[in-house]
N, C-alpha and C positions, 0 to 999 in steps of 0.2 A: 590459473585462468586469468586473463586480463580482459577487462570490460571497457569498451569505448562507448560512452553513453553520456547524456546530459548529467551534470554533476549531482544535482539534488536527488532525483529519483535513483540514479545509478549508485549513489553512496549507500542505499539501503541493501544492496546486494554484495557489498564488500565487507568481509569479516573473517572470522577464524574457523567457522563451521565447515563441515565436509562439502556442503553444497554452495558455499559462498565463493565469490570471486576474490582473488587475492590483491588485485590492483585495479584502479580505475584511471583511465585516461579521459579526462573531461572533454566532452564534445565541444564545449565553448572555449577550450584552452588552445594555447599556441601549438602544442604538439599535434593535435588533431587537425588544426587549420593547415599546418605545413604538410601533413600527410596527404590531405585532399588536394592540395595544389601541386603535389609532387616535389616539394622542397623539404621533405622531412629528413631529420637525422635519424635514420632507422635504428641506430644503436641506442638512441634514447627511448624508443618505443619498444624495441625488441623484435625478435623473429619467432614465428609460431608455426607449428606443424600444420595447423588448419585454422581458418577464420570463418565464423558464421556471420553472414551479412544480412541483417534484418532491415533491408532498405530496398526501395524501388529505384534508387539512384545508381545509374551505371558508373558515374564518376566515383562514388564511394566504393563500389565493388572493385573497380579498376585500381583504386588507390591501395586497397588491402592486398593486392597482388605483390606489392613491393615489400610486404612483411611476411607473406605466407605463400607457399607454393600451391596451396589448395584453398580456394575460396568457394564456400557454399552459400548461394544466394537464396533467400526465402522471403516471400511477401510478408510484411509485418501485420497485415490485416487478416484476422481470422475469417473463415467462411461461416459454416453453420455449426461447427464444433466448438467446444470450449477453447478459449484463447490459450490456456496453458497447454492443452494437447496439441493445438495447432503450432505453437511456437517450439514445442519439443520435437516435432517431426524430424528436423534435420539431424538430430542427435543419432538417429538410427543409421544414417549414412556414415557416421564416424564409429559405429559399433558401440555406442554408449547406451546402456540400458536406461530406460525411463522408469523410475520408481516413485511411489507416493512420497512427497517431500515430508521431512520431519519438521517439527515446529522450530522456528528460529529461537536462539537463546542469546540474551544480551551478555556482554562481558562485565566484569566487575567495574571496569573503567566507565563503560557506558551507563551502568546503573548509578555510579557515583555522581555523574553529572546532574541527575534529577533527584538526588537524595533529599534535598530540601523540599521539593514538591511532594515526594512520597511521604515524608514525615507529616504532611498536613492532611493526609488521606487515611481512611480506615483500611483494615485488611479487606481484600477482595472488593475494592471500591467499584462504583459505577463510573464508566467513562462514556462520553458522548462527543461526537464530532458532527455538527449540524450542516457542514458545507460540502462542496464538491467542485468540480471544474465547470459546472453548468447549473444555472438556476432551475432548469427543467428537471434536474435530477434531485433537487432538494425538497425534502418534506418540510412543510412550513415551520419556521424556526420557533414560533410561539408554541407549537405543539411539542417540540423538543423540551421546552421549558416546563410545560405541564407534565410531560412524561418523566423528566428528571425529578421533579418534586414528588411524584408518586413512587418512583422506584428507589430513591435514595433514603426514604424513611427518615428524613431530617439529618442524615449524616452528610459530611462533605463528599463531593463528587467531582470528577475531572471533566473540565470543558476544554477540549482541544480546538484551537483556532489556527487557521493559516492565513496567508496574505490575501487570499481571494474571499475571505469570509467576513467582510466588514458589515454587510447587511445582517448576517446571522449574529454577529457579535453585538450589534445594536439591539436586536430583539431579545437577546439573552443577558444584556447588561444588568447587573444587579440581581441575577437569579439566586435565590437563597442557597447557600452551601457550595456554590460553584468555586472550584479551584482552577484558575485559568492558566493554560500554557499556550504560548504563541510561537509559531515558527521554529519549533525544535527540529533539528536534523533527524531524518528518519530513524537511524539506529538508536538515537537517544530516546525518541518518542516510543519506539518499539519496546525498548527495555523498560520503560515506565508502564506502558500498557500491559506488559506481561504479568504485572501484579494485580490487574483488574479482575473482578469476578464476573463482570458483564460489560460488553461494549455495544452501543447502538449507533449506527451511522448510515449515511446514504451510500450510493455506489460511488466510492471515492478511493483515492490512494490510501488514506488513513484506515479505512475499513479493511482493505486488503492487508495492510500492515498488521492490524490487530489480529486478523484471522491467522496470518503467518506465524505470529508469536503464540498461538494456541489459546488465545482468549475466547471465551464463549461470546460469539459475535452474531448480532442480529443486523442483517443488511436490508435496508429499505430500497426497493427498486420501483421505478416508474417506467420511463420511456426506453431504458436500455434492457437488453435481453439477458436475464440471469443464466440462461443456458449457455451463453457465451462468456459472460463477464462476472459470474458469481465468484466471491472470494473462496480461496481454498484454505482449509484448516481442519483441525480435528473436531472443532465445535462450532459449526456455522449453520445458521438458519436464515433463509431468504424469505422476505415477505414482499410480494409484489402487489402494487395498487391495481385496482380494477380499471380497465380502459387505459392503463399506463399513466394514470393521472394521480400523482401523489397527494393532491388535495382531497381525494376521496378516501384516503387512509386515515381512519379515526384513531384517537389516542387510546381508547379502550382496546381496540384490536392489537395495536402495537404492544401495549402493556401485557396483554394476555400472552402474546408470543414471547416477550422478554421473560416473563415469569416461568413459562414452560421451559425455556432454555436454561434458566438459572437452576431449575430443580433437578437437572440431569447431572448429578454429581455422586 
């Protein structure tokens, strides 16, 4: 399977597992641009029996007809059902059964990239990501600091930060025991998170990544609907703030939920 998608999030889906894509054509790249404008070297992209088009753009759907005789268009925005079920719907048209996904597994090469970080952390360490794509989806960063101090029991813990997390980074600067990682590519971060004993984060891509790698994951939700956007994994618990306001979610409540998730082993 070849995936045409933005490079950074798309790279998380390219790997060696049975459910992974084998190749990524970056949406920002030259090949994709030439495809959309009708000037593509089709041999460089390849030809396919079918193409699933998760886009409302007629131009994108039309462009895919140059590389596949069968283009199935599906609105990318889920309705009232879970996003994973909604996005999997077109697979039935291709006769592909939808099964519960297995946990992703990092390769030796992916694990080697973060070996130095892993060496600084204890077995089954605590991992925290305090950011997301929207400030409204973020539990107050200072509460993450308090929570990490309680859950880590004085041991080093992983603080994952991305390019949009500067405010959260400032609030957690100097947090005792924090081992900080910044802007790791998704597969490398996933391979690192796979060794964690507990992950706590907001409704974010990193939280979905942790769940996908089978980490016991506590996802904190506010304005977004977990019935549609909750992470999928073998060990996931969602805690939603009352009135969809994350400032109402206390540290004690989150700590209790985290400890309950930790004890199911």
